[in-house]
N, C-alpha and C positions, 0 to 999 in steps of 0.2 A: 500652961501652954505647950508642955511637952507632956501628954498623956501617956499612960502606960500602953504598951503594944498589947493587943488583943492576942489570946492564944491562938496558934495555928496562922497568924498573919505572916506575909513574907518577911525575911531578912530586911534590915534598914538598907536603904540605898547606899549608904556610905561604906557598910562593909562589903556590899557586893562590889562597889567601885574600886576598893582598895584590894580586893582579891583578884580582880580583873587586872589591875595595874601590877601586883605582884607576879601573876602568871606571864604578863607581858614582859615584865622585866626578865624573868628568868628565860623566856624565849629569845629576847634581843639579846642578852648577854651571851648566849651560845652562839647567836649568828654574827652580830657585831660587837666584839669586845671593845673596851675603852681603848686600848692602845691602837685599834684600828679606826676609831671613830675621828673624822676630820671636820665634821660641821662644827663651827664656833670659833671665835677669835681666840688666838694665842694670848696668854697672860704673861706678866712680867716675873711671876714667882713659880712658874712651873706646875701650878696647881690645876690647870686646865678646867677653872670654874665655869668659863662660857661653854666649852665642850660638854661638860657634865650637865649643865642646866639645859642645853639644847637636846642631848641625848635623851634627858629624862622626859622632855616635852614630847618627844617622838615616842617613847615607851608607853606613854599615857593616851596619845591621842591615835597614833597610827603604826603601831609596832610591825605591822606585817609589810610595811613599805619602807622599813628602816635601812635595808641594805641598798635600796635604790636611791634614796636620798642621799645616803652617806657616799655612795659612788659619785654622784654629782659634785660633791665636795672635794673628794679624791681628784678627779680630774681638773677641777677649778684650781686647787692648789698647785697641782703639776703645771698647768698653764701659766700661772703667776711666776713660777719658779724659773721656768724657760722663757719668761719675758717675751711672750708671743703676742703681747699688747693687750692692755687692759680692756679695751673695748671689746676685742674679740673673746677674751676670756670670760668677761662679764655676759656678754651675749649668749655665748654656748652654755653657761651655767643656767641662765634663765630657761633657754630651751629645754635643758635636761631636767630641771625641776617641773617645768610645765608638762612635760612628757609623762612624769609621774601622775599628774592630775588627770592625764587622758583616760585612765582606768576609772571606771564609774565607781568603783569600790573605795577609791583613795579620797573622797570627799572629806573625811576627817582630817586629812593631811593639808588641807588648803591653807589654814592659817599658819601652819608651820613653814610651808613654802612661801608665803607672802613674807614672814619675817626674815627668812633667810635671804630672799632677794633684796629686801630693804636693807639688810646688813651690808650687803656689798656695795649697794648705792651709797651708804653712808661712810663705811670706812675702806671701800675698796682702793681708794687711790694710794693711801698711806700703806696699806698691805702691800700693793703692787710694788711701791718704791723700796719696802723693806726686803722684797724678794729679789733684789737684783744681784746679791751676791750668793745666789743659789748654788750649791756643790751637789752633785749627784751622790746620794747616799750608798755607803758600802752595804754589802749583803748583811752584815751584821746589825747594821743600824735600822733596817727594814723591820716592821712588824712581821710576825710570823706569817709566811705565805701560805695561802689556801692550797692544799694538796689533796684532791679527792683520792679516794681508794680505787682500785681495779683499773681498768683500761683508761677511764677518764683522767686518771692522775698522770699517766704517761703523757698525754697530750699537754696538760698544763706544765707538766716539767719541761717538755719540749718547747713551749711558749716562753717560759722564764729563761731558757737558754738562748732561744733565737731572738727574743725581744727584750734585751737587758734594761732598756730605760724606760719600760712602761710596766714594770712588775708590779707595782702597787694597784694599777688600773685593771691589769689582768687578774690579780688576787682578788679584787673587788669583784669583778665579774664572776669569778668562781665561788665567792661567798653567796652570791645572789643565787647561782645555779644550784648550789647544795641546799638552800633552805626552801626553794621554790616549790618543789613537789610535796613537801611535808607542811606547806603553809596552809592554814585554815580557810585560805580563800578559795581552795577548790581548784586550783591550777592543775591542768594535766600536764604531762611530759612534753607534748607538742608546744604547748604555750611558753613552758619553761625553757625549752630549746631555742625557740623563736626568740626570747627575751635575752638570752645569753649570747646568740648571734648578733643581735643588735648592739649589746654591750661591747662585745669585743670588736666590732666593726668600728664603733665610736672610739675606741682605744687607740685605733690607728693614728699615726702622725708621721707622714712621710719624711719630715726632716730630722726624725730622731735617728741616732746611731743604730745600727742592726738592721735598718731597712735598706741600706746602700747595695746590698748584694742580694736582695730579696729574700732573705731567710726569714725574717719575721712575716713577710706576705704569704709565703708557702706555709709557715706553721700556722698562722691564722686560718688560712684556706682549708687545710687539712683537718683543723679541730671543727670547724664549721661543718665540713662534710661527715666527720664522725656524729656530731650532734643530730644530724638530719638522718644517717643511715642505722646508726647503733643505739644511741642514747635514748630516742623516743620508744624503742622496742624493749627497752629493759623494764624489769617489773616495778623495781623500786629504787630510790636514790643511792642506797647502799647494798642492796642485795645482788645475788647473781643474775646475770642478763637471762631472760628468756629466749632470746635470739641473738645469735652474735654473728656478726660479718667479720671477714678477715680485716684486721686493723688497716684503716687507710694511711696511718701515719708513716709507715715505711714501705708500703706495698709496692709503689712504683719502683723505688730504689732497690727493693728485694728481687722484683722480677727481673730487672736489669743485671743485678748482680748473679742470679742463678743462670740466666741466658749467658752471661760472660763466663762464668765458671764452666758451663757445658761446652761452649766453643773452645775454651781454653784446654779442657780435658780432650776433646776430640782432636784438637791440633797435636796436642803432645803425644797423644796414642798413636796419631798417624805418621808422626815424625819418628816415634820409637819403633813403630812396625817397620817403617822404610828404612831406617838404620839397621835394624836386625836383619831384614832380607838383603841388604846390600853387603853387610859383613859376612853372611852365610853364603851368599852366592860367590864372593870374593875367595873365601875359604875353600870353597868347592872347585873353584877354577884353578887355585893353587895346587890342591891335591891331584886334580887331573893332569895338571902340567908336569909336575915331578913324577907322576905315574907313568906318564907317556915316556919321559926321559929314561927312566929306569929299565923299562921293557925293551927300548931301542938298544941301550947298552948291552943287555943280556944277549 
């Protein structure tokens, strides 16, 4: 039944399949480490078996969409934790996962997405109830936040500072952005920037703390402007930029600060000059007065 393989024939499909799985595993491990993986139910013993199984399925079937699939789970968990309504959370989760399938290259992910959606239909109610005592995690309890190199890292640090309650979602968007240009799917930087902007826009939640003074809105807006103006023109994900614009992050505040400093300097110089002229004139008048008195006495 199992005949000898003829000389020069291709490798067995099993070996090729396992080689591809190994390569995908290494790629996914770098993109979405297990501590950041959120898809899959929590277990009672802290072993994360369901999450590990789900992650392995993604590794095998559609590793290049792993970050996007995981992002849907990050946002869904956050929605449950903030008790925004199970129906709304589940509907947003379905829309997010179906958006992944809008890419014609995501065909192998369909069965995984269907399982993920079926899982919330089956166990969503109990999971939502168990999330009622959600407490905002401290910085030390969060997974390592994604911090890109160079200018882009400044923008994401600004986002973490300005949007403290959506750090995990922003970090997930960052993970997608970092892996996007290097993906074998052949995405260019314009497509990667567009996906990142869509991801960050979806992370917005007006009822979150940090939006009340508009700080988070401004940070998101400036990051999106940077992605349009500078990120697309950079040569590689981590290399030096081919073309650099003045960073938009603080440009407006810097312009106002420089203008204010110039005006302050001019005012100070004018005041100093006027004071100097006044005292000089006063001194000259005194000298003339006493000089006249001396001459008259003589």
